[in-house]
C-alpha positions as MATLAB code, in Angstrom:
seq = 'MRLSKTLKPLKTLSSTVSTTHRPAATAARATGLALSALAALTAIPPAAHATEGGLTTAAAGAEGFLAGALPPPGSYGLVYVNHYRADRFNNGDGDSAVPGFKVRATAVVGRVVWMSDTPVAGGQFGAYGVLPLVDLKVDAAGASDSRTALGDPELGALVAWHGPEWHHAAALAVVAPTGAYDRTRLANTGNHHWTLRPVFVASYLNAAGLDASAKITYSINGRNDDTDYRSGQYLHADFNLGQRVAPDWQVGLQGMLIHQTTDDKQAGAVVGDGMRTRVLALGPAVRWQSPAGVSLEAKVLKETAARWHTQGTALWLKAVWKL';
ca = [
      78.949  -70.248   27.438;
      78.337  -66.843   28.369;
      79.643  -63.356   28.513;
      82.119  -62.947   31.220;
      84.107  -60.560   33.303;
      83.080  -57.235   31.997;
      82.641  -55.623   35.296;
      84.921  -52.807   36.163;
      84.156  -50.735   33.070;
      80.436  -51.444   32.987;
      80.039  -51.172   36.723;
      81.990  -47.949   36.796;
      80.023  -46.501   33.897;
      76.641  -47.537   35.242;
      77.494  -46.202   38.682;
      78.402  -42.859   37.113;
      75.200  -42.709   35.072;
      72.930  -43.682   37.955;
      74.384  -41.090   40.323;
      74.629  -38.132   37.907;
      71.413  -36.131   37.775;
      72.233  -33.676   34.985;
      71.359  -35.336   31.623;
      73.989  -33.463   29.595;
      76.737  -34.160   32.080;
      75.635  -37.769   32.325;
      75.813  -38.280   28.556;
      79.206  -36.620   28.295;
      80.753  -38.601   31.129;
      79.136  -41.837   29.914;
      80.578  -41.366   26.429;
      84.020  -40.661   27.808;
      83.924  -43.671   30.067;
      82.694  -45.854   27.230;
      85.783  -44.906   25.236;
      88.238  -45.326   28.081;
      87.104  -47.112   31.244;
      85.025  -49.645   29.276;
      88.115  -50.741   27.383;
      88.494  -53.747   29.702;
      85.118  -55.225   28.780;
      85.366  -58.990   28.155;
      83.332  -62.106   27.471;
      83.551  -65.870   27.897;
      81.240  -68.815   27.441;
      79.424  -70.443   30.050;
      81.349  -69.157   31.065;
      78.999  -66.411   31.082;
      78.680  -63.592   35.207;
      80.491  -59.494   39.873;
      83.582  -58.957   38.593;
      85.490  -56.617   36.348;
      82.729  -56.403   33.811;
      79.538  -57.406   35.551;
      79.732  -60.987   34.344;
      81.686  -64.130   35.272;
      83.814  -66.968   33.917;
      81.488  -69.610   35.362;
      79.463  -71.422   32.711;
      76.273  -70.209   34.320;
      73.282  -72.122   32.998;
      75.254  -74.743   31.080;
      74.297  -77.774   33.185;
      70.914  -79.234   34.074;
      69.770  -82.791   33.414;
      71.868  -85.498   35.115;
      74.386  -82.895   36.300;
      75.768  -85.173   39.021;
      75.585  -88.480   37.144;
      79.100  -88.757   35.726;
      79.498  -91.487   33.069;
      81.299  -94.857   33.368;
      85.025  -95.200   32.525;
      85.926  -93.850   29.098;
      86.379  -90.597   27.183;
      83.467  -88.341   26.245;
      83.002  -85.302   24.024;
      80.622  -82.463   24.752;
      79.763  -79.392   22.684;
      77.797  -76.451   24.049;
      76.372  -73.673   21.877;
      75.157  -70.579   23.707;
      73.565  -67.453   22.250;
      73.110  -64.582   24.683;
      71.339  -61.241   24.160;
      70.967  -58.369   26.607;
      69.832  -54.767   26.135;
      70.449  -53.524   29.663;
      73.103  -53.467   32.348;
      71.627  -52.990   35.821;
      73.101  -51.055   38.714;
      72.901  -52.051   42.379;
      69.261  -50.966   42.572;
      68.248  -53.046   39.552;
      67.811  -50.027   37.273;
      69.135  -49.887   33.710;
      72.317  -47.835   34.058;
      74.268  -47.733   30.758;
      72.763  -45.721   27.875;
      72.667  -47.462   24.504;
      73.817  -50.747   26.030;
      73.548  -53.895   23.934;
      75.380  -57.236   23.972;
      75.153  -60.068   21.448;
      77.359  -63.108   22.074;
      77.529  -66.585   20.568;
      79.893  -69.164   22.043;
      80.812  -72.659   20.892;
      82.443  -74.568   23.722;
      84.266  -77.867   23.424;
      84.611  -80.076   26.490;
      86.403  -83.415   26.895;
      85.738  -85.593   29.954;
      87.871  -88.616   30.866;
      86.668  -91.060   33.523;
      89.006  -93.751   34.796;
      88.373  -97.020   36.584;
      90.854  -95.993   39.296;
      89.190  -95.807   42.735;
      89.871  -92.661   44.780;
      88.258  -92.029   48.183;
      85.654  -94.665   47.393;
      84.774  -92.973   44.121;
      85.818  -92.793   40.475;
      88.653  -90.478   39.380;
      88.310  -88.306   36.293;
      89.479  -85.109   34.594;
      88.165  -82.606   32.069;
      89.132  -79.682   29.889;
      87.036  -76.860   28.403;
      87.885  -74.423   25.585;
      85.438  -71.750   24.305;
      85.313  -69.867   21.018;
      83.349  -66.618   21.368;
      81.829  -64.181   18.881;
      81.028  -60.973   20.758;
      79.548  -57.572   19.907;
      79.131  -54.823   22.504;
      77.532  -51.362   22.282;
      77.617  -48.935   25.212;
      77.141  -45.174   25.508;
      77.871  -44.543   21.836;
      80.909  -46.845   21.606;
      80.922  -50.196   19.809;
      83.334  -53.114   19.441;
      83.285  -56.734   18.301;
      85.656  -59.673   18.387;
      85.741  -63.376   17.544;
      88.468  -65.286   19.409;
      89.232  -68.030   21.910;
      88.244  -67.559   25.533;
      89.991  -68.747   28.694;
      90.354  -72.550   29.051;
      89.294  -74.437   32.190;
      91.004  -77.611   33.445;
      89.802  -79.745   36.340;
      90.176  -83.033   38.218;
      87.233  -84.787   39.874;
      86.030  -87.742   41.915;
      82.533  -89.167   41.306;
      80.393  -91.375   43.540;
      77.338  -93.397   42.491;
      74.466  -94.946   44.432;
      71.100  -96.492   43.579;
      69.433  -93.057   43.379;
      72.014  -90.450   44.436;
      74.975  -89.527   42.228;
      77.469  -86.790   43.044;
      80.982  -85.562   42.303;
      83.493  -83.022   43.579;
      86.074  -81.254   41.427;
      88.742  -78.587   41.613;
      89.218  -76.489   38.465;
      91.530  -73.725   37.296;
      90.705  -71.102   34.646;
      93.857  -69.866   32.868;
      94.176  -66.318   31.428;
      95.156  -67.286   27.871;
      92.128  -65.954   25.956;
      92.294  -62.855   23.741;
      92.611  -59.704   25.871;
      93.573  -56.091   25.256;
      92.817  -53.448   27.876;
      92.247  -50.898   25.108;
      89.424  -52.990   23.584;
      85.747  -52.780   24.503;
      85.189  -56.459   23.622;
      87.504  -59.173   24.922;
      87.063  -62.947   25.025;
      89.650  -63.494   27.783;
      89.660  -62.141   31.331;
      93.390  -61.712   32.007;
      93.351  -63.246   35.473;
      93.488  -66.704   37.044;
      90.454  -68.266   38.739;
      90.432  -71.168   41.205;
      87.079  -72.954   41.284;
      85.852  -75.758   43.598;
      82.875  -77.582   42.043;
      80.169  -79.865   43.465;
      77.470  -81.631   41.419;
      74.632  -83.914   42.540;
      71.656  -85.721   41.015;
      68.722  -87.594   42.536;
      67.313  -90.007   39.949;
      64.504  -92.419   40.844;
      62.667  -95.220   39.065;
      59.678  -92.970   38.368;
      61.839  -90.784   36.119;
      62.365  -87.827   38.463;
      65.607  -85.885   37.942;
      66.554  -83.334   40.613;
      70.061  -82.079   39.806;
      72.341  -79.215   40.762;
      75.818  -77.897   40.058;
      77.397  -75.516   42.588;
      80.703  -73.699   42.096;
      82.641  -71.064   44.022;
      85.058  -68.845   42.086;
      88.131  -67.207   43.636;
      89.589  -64.660   41.246;
      93.132  -63.447   40.873;
      94.158  -59.900   39.977;
      94.127  -58.446   36.492;
      97.683  -57.086   36.261;
      96.798  -54.701   33.429;
      94.084  -52.900   35.413;
      95.087  -53.722   39.026;
      91.510  -54.945   39.461;
      90.472  -57.966   41.533;
      86.936  -59.168   40.936;
      85.031  -60.427   43.954;
      84.473  -64.076   44.781;
      81.097  -65.502   43.783;
      78.819  -68.494   44.206;
      77.191  -69.959   41.109;
      74.503  -72.650   40.911;
      72.740  -74.412   38.016;
      69.645  -76.458   38.883;
      67.084  -78.734   37.244;
      63.794  -80.309   38.236;
      62.898  -82.691   35.431;
      60.782  -85.687   34.568;
      61.157  -88.504   32.048;
      58.038  -88.407   29.860;
      59.042  -91.140   27.375;
      61.897  -93.675   27.225;
      64.131  -91.246   25.332;
      62.726  -87.868   26.454;
      62.980  -85.636   29.527;
      61.470  -82.211   30.178;
      62.347  -79.867   33.006;
      62.392  -76.466   34.619;
      65.968  -75.227   34.866;
      67.756  -72.166   36.089;
      70.918  -70.568   37.358;
      71.917  -68.209   40.170;
      75.006  -66.046   40.632;
      75.672  -64.307   43.942;
      78.878  -62.377   44.590;
      80.107  -62.765   48.163;
      83.058  -60.326   48.369;
      83.699  -56.808   47.071;
      85.455  -55.828   43.869;
      88.730  -54.025   44.567;
      91.102  -51.892   42.544;
      94.582  -51.017   43.821;
      93.490  -52.642   47.093;
      90.505  -50.304   47.618;
      86.835  -51.302   47.445;
      85.218  -50.136   44.196;
      82.047  -48.086   44.760;
      79.596  -50.007   46.937;
      81.521  -53.247   46.349;
      79.777  -53.868   43.005;
      78.494  -57.276   44.087;
      76.823  -59.060   41.168;
      73.582  -60.992   41.567;
      71.277  -62.520   38.956;
      68.681  -65.289   38.649;
      67.501  -67.044   35.472;
      64.723  -69.582   34.847;
      63.304  -71.389   31.844;
      62.132  -74.616   30.184;
      64.429  -77.410   28.999;
      64.180  -80.659   27.031;
      66.553  -83.625   26.556;
      66.602  -86.496   24.060;
      68.895  -89.530   24.178;
      69.354  -91.849   21.227;
      69.580  -95.645   21.582;
      73.258  -95.273   20.652;
      73.859  -93.094   23.733;
      74.166  -89.683   22.063;
      72.189  -87.026   23.937;
      70.928  -83.604   22.839;
      69.608  -80.879   25.145;
      68.040  -77.444   24.642;
      66.947  -74.713   27.055;
      66.013  -71.038   27.189;
      66.877  -69.070   30.337;
      65.518  -65.578   30.989;
      67.384  -63.486   33.541;
      65.720  -61.415   36.239;
      66.599  -59.506   39.425;
      70.007  -58.553   38.017;
      72.268  -56.325   40.122;
      75.581  -55.048   38.700;
      75.009  -57.447   35.825;
      73.509  -57.625   32.359;
      69.881  -58.784   32.178;
      68.992  -60.767   29.080;
      68.090  -64.162   27.622;
      70.290  -67.191   26.887;
      69.611  -70.044   24.475;
      71.605  -73.210   25.220;
      72.188  -76.305   23.051;
      74.264  -79.246   24.282;
      75.423  -82.527   22.719;
      77.163  -85.429   24.500;
      78.669  -88.594   23.044;
      81.274  -91.232   23.865;
      84.577  -90.884   22.003;
];
């Protein structure tokens, strides 16, 4: 999980700081904005990045190994643990733009996947649900806030197809605005708007142990009624290039990309330069699967080239088992 939708306040603040050339005036305006405009700052797990806070509700970086290889019929439990740290929020030029900025977030995300034996469109029908619990602390321009609460749940239906080497699935998911949110708070774990999200996952797995996998989503955001802010649409991708090095072990290079494709708007008008978020992260990953079928994964992803987004490091742990 990850921080999420914190954009309008952070983007607004960082835009102000980066375009004000008088240090005293910059500090004064930044402090004021931190106490008022930043009140809509929020977070969510893999949830974690465009948008009303510079981050997103997509679980960016959560998936990697075997992303497209959905399991056989049955019910499965997954738990993700994500710890994210960032000490800068970048503006559209990639420069640090919010004085005293710091984010520390830990999310524990439960996911249940159900796969049926019902054929649909030549594939296998399934469904899933995701619910995050987030512990968040934010510092910005002299202001500070923290909160531990539930984030926004995601529900989706999917169809999976399997071949000798290629495995893929398509899903349609909805993120509901039921997480903790208060426009007067600096730290929120809910985003206060609906999101519609088509999802596509694919894996190429061969007999030599190669695993080339990807998850691609596209998020279409609704309007935050409390702030009259509509975050832009964005593309998100997780990817993995891995190799089996022992019967129970895989290693890989993994990463994630977020690229906002439409402008942020408030009251129907484009905000600033459109505040389009972009960020790339890369890092090593390892996976172990027990003879009983339980799998454990770990990865570290370091972000780079962030625009209108935090730039930090995420540690991911993931466990999967059959219920």
